[in-house]
C-alpha positions in Angstrom: -5.1 -18.7 8.9 -5.3 -17.0 5.5 -2.3 -17.8 3.1 -0.4 -14.1 2.5 -0.2 -15.0 -1.1 -4.2 -15.5 -1.4 -4.7 -11.9 1.0 -2.0 -9.6 -0.3 -3.8 -6.6 1.2 -3.6 -8.1 4.4 -0.5 -6.4 5.8 0.2 -8.4 8.6 3.4 -6.4 9.5 1.3 -3.1 10.5 1.7 -3.6 14.2 -1.4 -1.8 16.0 1.1 -0.6 19.0 2.3 1.8 16.1 -0.7 2.1 14.0 -2.5 4.5 16.1 -2.0 8.3 15.4 -0.8 9.6 18.6 1.6 6.7 19.1 2.7 7.3 15.6 3.4 10.7 16.4 5.3 9.9 19.6 7.7 7.5 17.9 8.3 9.4 15.0 9.3 12.8 17.2 11.7 10.3 19.5 13.4 8.7 16.0 14.2 12.2 15.0 16.1 12.7 18.6 17.6 9.4 19.5 19.2 11.1 22.9 15.3 11.1 24.1 13.1 14.3 24.8 11.1 15.7 27.7 7.7 15.2 28.3 7.2 18.8 27.8 8.8 19.0 24.9 7.1 15.7 23.2 3.5 16.8 24.3 4.5 20.2 22.2 5.7 18.1 19.0 2.8 15.8 19.1 -0.1 17.9 20.1 -1.1 15.9 23.1 -2.5 16.6 26.3 -0.6 15.9 29.6 -3.3 12.8 30.1 -3.3 11.5 26.3 1.0 11.6 26.5 0.9 9.7 30.0 -1.3 6.7 28.6 0.2 6.5 25.3 3.7 6.5 26.6 2.7 4.1 29.4 1.4 2.0 26.6 4.5 2.0 24.7 6.7 1.4 27.8 4.7 -1.8 28.6 5.5 -3.2 25.1 9.4 -2.3 25.8 9.5 0.2 22.9 10.4 3.6 24.9 12.1 3.9 28.2 11.8 6.9 30.7 13.9 8.4 32.8 12.8 10.2 35.8 15.2 13.2 37.2 15.2 16.9 38.9 16.4 19.8 37.0 17.2 22.0 39.7 14.1 21.5 42.4 11.7 20.6 39.6 11.0 17.0 38.3 12.2 16.1 34.8 11.0 13.1 32.9 12.5 12.5 29.4 11.5 9.5 27.2 13.4 7.8 24.3 13.5 4.4 22.4 14.6 1.3 23.3 17.1 -0.5 20.8 14.0 -3.1 20.4 11.6 0.1 19.8 14.2 1.5 17.0 14.1 -2.1 15.1 10.6 -2.6 15.6 9.6 1.1 14.2 12.0 0.2 11.5 10.0 -2.8 10.4 6.7 -1.2 11.0 8.1 1.6 8.5 9.1 -0.9 5.7 5.7 -2.3 5.6 3.7 0.6 5.8 6.4 2.0 2.8 5.1 -1.2 0.7 1.3 -0.2 1.8 1.7 3.3 0.1 3.3 2.0 -3.0 0.8 -0.8 -3.4 -2.1 1.7 -2.8 -0.4 3.9 -5.3 0.0 1.6 -8.1 -3.3 0.1 -7.6 -4.9 3.8 -7.5 -3.0 4.6 -10.8 -3.7 1.1 -12.6 -7.6 1.5 -11.3 -7.4 4.8 -13.3 -6.0 3.6 -16.6 -8.4 -0.2 -16.0 -5.5 -2.4 -15.6 -5.1 -4.9 -12.8 -2.2 -3.6 -9.9 1.0 -5.5 -9.9 1.9 -5.9 -5.9 5.0 -5.4 -4.1 7.1 -8.4 -3.1 5.3 -10.1 0.1 7.8 -11.6 2.5 7.1 -15.1 3.5 
C-alpha cells in the first residue's frame, strides 16, 4: 500500500457506496429529512425511476446505511426510507473528505493559474 503522504490525492475516504450519483442524491435527500421519506417522495426528489430507486436503496440497506419501513396508509402499501445512525455517521465522514477534495482541487487550480505549487489540506493519518 502506498503511504498517504506519497499519494495526497488518493482521497481514501471517498467511499464508493456514496460516490455514485443516485446514491448521493438519495442520502442527501434523506439527510434533509431525518424522519425519512416515502418511496414516491424520494423518487421525485432524486429524479429516479421505481427500478433504479429500488436497486440503490437495496444497496444502501445491505450496507446498513438506510432502513425501510413497510406499512399501509389506508388500504395502500407505503414504504418509507430513513438513514440509520451508522448511515448518518458514515455520510458525514464522506462529506468531510469530499470537502477536502473540493478545497484541494480549488487550491490546486488557483495555484496552477499563477504557476505556483498547491499546498494541500492536512491529511488524516
